[in-house]
C-alpha positions in Angstrom: 175.5 132.1 -4.1 178.2 131.0 -1.7 178.5 134.5 -0.3 174.8 134.5 0.6 175.1 131.3 2.5 178.1 132.6 4.3 176.1 135.7 5.4 173.1 133.7 6.6 175.2 131.0 8.4 177.4 131.9 11.4 181.2 131.6 10.8 182.1 128.7 13.1 179.4 126.4 11.7 180.7 127.0 8.2 184.4 126.6 9.0 184.1 122.8 9.3 181.6 120.0 9.5 183.1 118.9 12.9 182.5 122.4 14.4 178.9 122.4 13.4 178.1 119.0 14.9 179.2 119.8 18.5 177.0 122.9 18.4 174.0 120.9 17.2 174.3 118.3 20.0 174.3 120.8 23.0 171.4 122.8 21.5 168.8 120.0 21.6 169.9 119.1 25.2 169.6 122.8 26.3 166.1 122.9 24.8 165.0 119.7 26.4 166.2 120.6 29.9 164.4 123.9 30.6 160.9 122.6 29.8 161.4 119.8 32.3 162.8 121.9 35.1 159.8 124.3 35.3 157.4 121.4 35.4 159.1 119.9 38.4 159.4 123.2 40.2 155.9 124.5 39.3 154.8 125.6 42.8 152.3 128.4 43.5 153.6 131.4 45.3 153.0 132.0 49.0 149.6 133.6 49.7 150.0 136.4 52.2 147.1 137.8 54.3 148.3 141.2 55.5 147.9 142.7 58.9 144.9 144.9 57.9 142.9 141.9 56.5 140.2 140.0 58.4 138.9 136.8 56.7 135.6 135.3 57.9 135.4 131.8 56.4 137.5 128.8 55.7 140.7 128.8 53.6 141.9 125.8 51.6 145.0 125.6 49.4 147.6 123.0 48.3 150.2 125.8 48.6 151.6 127.9 51.4 149.8 130.6 53.4 151.3 133.3 55.6 148.8 134.9 57.9 149.6 138.3 59.3 146.0 139.4 59.9 142.9 137.7 61.4 141.1 134.6 60.3 137.8 133.4 61.7 137.6 129.9 60.2 139.5 126.8 59.4 142.7 126.7 57.4 144.1 123.9 55.4 147.4 124.3 53.6 150.7 122.7 52.8 152.7 125.2 54.9 151.0 127.6 57.3 152.9 130.4 58.9 151.0 132.4 61.6 152.7 135.8 61.9 153.5 137.4 65.3 150.5 139.8 65.1 148.1 137.3 63.5 145.1 135.6 65.2 143.4 132.5 63.9 140.1 131.3 65.4 139.5 127.8 64.0 141.1 124.6 63.2 144.5 124.6 61.4 145.5 121.6 59.3 148.8 121.7 57.4 151.9 119.6 56.6 154.0 122.2 58.3 152.7 124.7 60.9 154.8 127.5 62.2 153.1 129.6 64.9 154.5 132.9 66.1 151.1 134.5 66.7 147.9 133.4 68.2 145.7 130.3 67.4 142.5 129.5 69.2 141.5 126.1 68.0 142.9 122.7 67.2 146.3 122.5 65.3 147.0 119.4 63.2 150.3 119.0 61.4 153.1 116.7 60.5 155.5 119.2 61.8 154.3 121.8 64.3 156.6 124.6 65.6 155.6 127.1 68.3 157.9 130.0 68.4 158.7 131.9 71.6 156.0 134.5 70.8 153.3 131.8 70.0 150.0 131.7 71.9 147.9 128.5 71.3 144.7 127.7 73.0 143.6 124.3 71.8 144.8 120.8 71.2 147.8 120.0 69.0 147.9 116.8 67.1 151.3 116.2 65.4 153.9 113.8 64.2 156.8 116.0 65.3 156.6 119.1 67.5 159.0 121.9 68.6 158.0 124.4 71.3 160.4 127.2 72.0 161.0 128.6 75.4 158.5 131.4 76.1 155.7 130.0 74.0 152.2 129.9 75.7 150.2 126.8 75.2 146.9 125.7 76.8 145.5 122.3 75.7 146.6 118.8 75.1 149.4 117.4 72.8 148.9 114.1 71.0 151.4 112.4 68.7 150.0 110.5 65.7 151.7 108.9 62.7 149.1 110.6 60.4 147.7 113.7 62.2 146.3 115.0 58.9 143.8 112.1 58.7 140.4 113.5 59.6 139.0 110.1 60.9 141.8 109.5 63.4 141.6 113.0 64.9 137.8 113.3 64.9 137.0 109.9 66.2 138.2 110.3 69.8 136.5 113.7 70.1 133.2 112.3 68.7 133.4 109.3 71.0 133.9 111.5 74.1 131.0 113.9 73.4 128.1 111.4 73.6 129.4 109.9 76.9 129.8 113.3 78.6 127.0 115.2 76.9 124.2 116.2 79.3 121.5 117.1 76.7 120.0 113.6 76.4 119.2 113.6 80.2 117.1 116.8 80.0 115.3 115.5 77.0 114.5 112.3 78.9 113.2 114.4 81.9 111.1 116.5 79.6 109.6 113.4 78.1 108.8 112.0 81.6 107.3 115.3 82.7 105.1 115.4 79.6 103.9 111.8 80.3 103.0 112.6 83.9 101.0 115.6 82.8 98.9 113.5 80.4 
């Protein structure tokens, strides 16, 4: 019987009780650490839109997006990288925005970086910004503490539109012309 237990048990554990106890202590610690580490680092992989891909519609993710193709729509992400040959026509909202390609539309981000090959036509609302020499930018730049908040960025634009919008005047003229005809 003793020979069977010796075969089933590894040699160091059987040599002494002290040798088996140190092995037992690290084993539970090793088992406890790996399950905790993946939970903390569980992050979705980067979504890549290749150069031959054209997306018509809005994109929304809590992860990272790397655009190398064309997007006609708004993008919301954690980290957005616009590749050198990429074109985005729409609003871009992300914690971190790195533009090396072309964006036509508003850019909102905590950190916005325009590389030397970047072409941006639209307003940039940011907390921090970096524009490399050679980048092309047409629009306004506005610093905000929370550029990702939709109310703070949308309120000034909404407030300006009614004051400068000419459509109410033609409607009033059309109503006057209708009254004079009757």
